[in-house]
Backbone as ProteinMPNN parsed JSONL, in Angstrom:
{"seq_chain_A": "MWSQLQSVIAAFFGVQSNAKREHDFKHHNPKVLIAIAIVLFIAFILGVFGLVQLVLPAR", "coords_chain_A": {"N_chain_A": [[-15.888, 5.16, 2.633], [-14.897, 2.536, 2.809], [-12.932, 2.817, 4.759], [-14.483, 3.43, 6.972], [-15.916, 1.05, 7.253], [-13.822, -0.709, 7.853], [-13.086, 0.357, 10.316], [-15.333, -0.145, 11.921], [-15.396, -2.96, 11.876], [-12.933, -3.514, 13.096], [-13.47, -2.442, 15.6], [-15.499, -4.184, 16.435], [-14.021, -6.513, 16.867], [-12.328, -5.6, 18.786], [-9.746, -4.619, 18.366], [-8.918, -2.153, 17.582], [-6.835, 0.677, 17.416], [-6.142, 3.357, 19.718], [-5.454, 5.788, 18.538], [-6.502, 5.488, 15.952], [-9.209, 5.266, 16.565], [-9.73, 7.83, 17.606], [-9.209, 9.316, 15.295], [-11.287, 8.4, 13.675], [-13.562, 9.416, 15.003], [-13.169, 12.107, 14.608], [-13.156, 12.481, 11.823], [-15.178, 11.032, 10.551], [-18.664, 10.545, 9.912], [-20.729, 10.023, 12.634], [-23.279, 8.872, 12.459], [-23.195, 7.315, 10.174], [-21.253, 5.422, 10.899], [-22.611, 4.149, 13.011], [-24.812, 3.117, 11.618], [-23.527, 1.293, 9.879], [-22.483, -0.433, 11.805], [-24.851, -1.489, 12.91], [-25.942, -2.839, 10.695], [-23.903, -4.752, 10.215], [-24.023, -6.123, 12.644], [-26.6, -7.254, 12.556], [-26.246, -8.881, 10.311], [-24.339, -10.632, 11.37], [-25.805, -11.897, 13.445], [-27.836, -13.133, 11.924], [-26.206, -14.809, 10.416], [-25.132, -16.525, 12.404], [-27.519, -17.68, 13.298], [-28.338, -18.954, 10.935], [-26.231, -20.785, 10.625], [-26.573, -22.384, 12.903], [-29.078, -23.478, 12.304], [-28.35, -24.979, 10.117], [-26.587, -26.845, 11.184], [-27.951, -28.172, 13.301], [-30.295, -30.838, 13.438], [-33.394, -30.903, 11.617], [-36.657, -30.821, 13.026]], "CA_chain_A": [[-16.765, 4.103, 3.118], [-14.068, 1.381, 3.168], [-12.281, 3.149, 6.023], [-15.5, 3.321, 8.015], [-16.19, -0.373, 7.427], [-12.669, -1.255, 8.568], [-13.138, 0.839, 11.69], [-16.393, -0.858, 12.634], [-14.96, -4.352, 12.039], [-11.882, -3.508, 14.121], [-14.127, -2.203, 16.885], [-16.191, -5.436, 16.797], [-13.037, -7.468, 17.372], [-11.608, -4.976, 19.887], [-8.336, -4.467, 18.021], [-8.69, -0.827, 17.023], [-5.939, 1.494, 18.231], [-6.719, 4.588, 20.238], [-5.251, 6.842, 17.535], [-7.471, 5.262, 14.865], [-10.531, 5.587, 17.103], [-9.823, 9.287, 17.646], [-9.295, 9.77, 13.901], [-12.64, 8.096, 13.192], [-14.531, 10.34, 15.584], [-12.938, 13.446, 14.072], [-13.287, 12.578, 10.376], [-16.304, 10.273, 9.995], [-19.993, 10.845, 10.427], [-21.111, 8.982, 13.586], [-24.497, 8.192, 12.028], [-22.787, 6.29, 9.207], [-20.595, 4.366, 11.668], [-23.651, 3.419, 13.737], [-25.589, 2.361, 10.632], [-22.698, 0.162, 9.452], [-22.422, -1.359, 12.937], [-26.14, -2.172, 13.024], [-26.055, -3.778, 9.571], [-22.982, -5.861, 10.455], [-24.534, -6.889, 13.774], [-27.727, -8.053, 12.066], [-25.675, -9.919, 9.45], [-23.704, -11.601, 12.256], [-26.867, -12.668, 14.107], [-28.451, -13.99, 10.913], [-25.219, -15.835, 10.076], [-25.104, -17.505, 13.494], [-28.796, -18.387, 13.252], [-28.29, -19.848, 9.778], [-25.286, -21.857, 10.921], [-27.221, -23.277, 13.861], [-30.115, -24.209, 11.572], [-27.676, -25.907, 9.233], [-25.939, -27.888, 11.97], [-28.926, -28.946, 14.063], [-31.278, -31.523, 12.574], [-34.749, -30.367, 11.608], [-37.6, -31.661, 13.771]], "C_chain_A": [[-15.941, 2.896, 3.573], [-13.396, 1.613, 4.516], [-13.258, 3.017, 7.188], [-15.829, 1.857, 8.301], [-15.06, -1.047, 8.194], [-12.698, -0.863, 10.037], [-14.174, 0.08, 12.512], [-15.988, -2.306, 12.867], [-13.874, -4.445, 13.105], [-12.477, -3.298, 15.506], [-14.874, -3.453, 17.355], [-15.218, -6.429, 17.422], [-12.207, -6.888, 18.517], [-10.136, -4.767, 19.621], [-8.016, -3.086, 17.461], [-7.811, -0.006, 17.97], [-6.652, 2.77, 18.665], [-6.583, 5.726, 19.228], [-6.255, 6.706, 16.392], [-8.886, 5.603, 15.33], [-10.729, 7.097, 17.146], [-9.947, 9.866, 16.236], [-10.708, 9.557, 13.359], [-13.656, 9.094, 13.723], [-14.363, 11.76, 15.06], [-13.31, 13.56, 12.598], [-14.477, 11.842, 9.768], [-17.603, 10.693, 10.666], [-20.417, 9.722, 11.374], [-22.363, 8.212, 13.163], [-24.168, 7.069, 11.039], [-22.113, 5.124, 9.929], [-21.618, 3.506, 12.415], [-24.472, 2.572, 12.778], [-24.813, 1.133, 10.147], [-22.636, -0.878, 10.556], [-23.721, -2.142, 13.085], [-26.297, -3.206, 11.919], [-25.147, -4.994, 9.781], [-23.447, -6.733, 11.614], [-25.689, -7.788, 13.342], [-27.226, -9.178, 11.17], [-25.011, -11.015, 10.293], [-24.752, -12.493, 12.911], [-27.536, -13.614, 13.114], [-27.5, -15.112, 10.491], [-25.14, -16.918, 11.133], [-26.384, -18.329, 13.486], [-28.815, -19.387, 12.09], [-27.361, -21.023, 9.996], [-25.884, -22.864, 11.893], [-28.298, -24.099, 13.165], [-29.505, -25.259, 10.654], [-27.108, -27.104, 10.0], [-26.939, -28.77, 12.708], [-29.913, -29.615, 13.113], [-32.667, -30.875, 12.709], [-35.668, -31.342, 12.335], [-38.807, -31.985, 12.936]], "O_chain_A": [[-16.244, 2.295, 4.604], [-13.304, 0.691, 5.327], [-12.89, 2.545, 8.264], [-16.001, 1.47, 9.456], [-15.308, -1.862, 9.083], [-12.368, -1.671, 10.905], [-13.92, -0.29, 13.659], [-16.214, -2.834, 13.955], [-13.894, -5.358, 13.93], [-12.031, -3.912, 16.475], [-14.883, -3.75, 18.55], [-15.553, -7.106, 18.394], [-11.453, -7.622, 19.156], [-9.342, -4.74, 20.562], [-6.932, -2.884, 16.914], [-8.027, -0.003, 19.182], [-7.632, 3.197, 18.054], [-7.497, 6.538, 19.08], [-6.795, 7.705, 15.919], [-9.672, 6.168, 14.568], [-11.789, 7.592, 16.76], [-10.712, 10.806, 16.017], [-11.257, 10.419, 12.673], [-14.515, 9.565, 12.979], [-15.318, 12.537, 15.066], [-13.738, 14.626, 12.157], [-14.757, 12.011, 8.582], [-17.628, 11.129, 11.817], [-20.46, 8.566, 10.955], [-22.495, 7.028, 13.474], [-24.788, 6.006, 11.067], [-22.374, 3.965, 9.608], [-21.502, 2.281, 12.446], [-24.797, 1.427, 13.09], [-25.386, 0.051, 10.018], [-22.725, -2.076, 10.285], [-23.688, -3.342, 13.358], [-26.736, -4.327, 12.176], [-25.564, -6.129, 9.554], [-23.284, -7.953, 11.574], [-25.744, -8.957, 13.726], [-27.719, -10.303, 11.252], [-25.113, -12.196, 9.961], [-24.601, -13.715, 12.931], [-27.775, -14.778, 13.437], [-27.936, -16.235, 10.237], [-25.085, -18.103, 10.804], [-26.337, -19.548, 13.649], [-29.257, -20.525, 12.248], [-27.673, -22.144, 9.594], [-25.716, -24.071, 11.719], [-28.414, -25.299, 13.415], [-30.095, -26.319, 10.445], [-27.147, -28.236, 9.518], [-26.784, -29.991, 12.734], [-30.316, -29.03, 12.108], [-33.043, -30.375, 13.769], [-35.473, -32.555, 12.263], [-39.709, -32.683, 13.399]]}, "name": "protein", "num_of_chains": 1, "seq": "MWSQLQSVIAAFFGVQSNAKREHDFKHHNPKVLIAIAIVLFIAFILGVFGLVQLVLPAR"}
């Protein structure tokens, strides 16, 4: 699971090597990688939204 999480985070930042990407597609379940990516994406969006709400004054 940790390896899959690292792969998704590296892919988000665009720093994953081609060899690591090929290894991931051969040894990991794509459904798990997609699920991790969706969860991290939602967490990112909620984090940005929360930060904006914190910085901007309430009306």
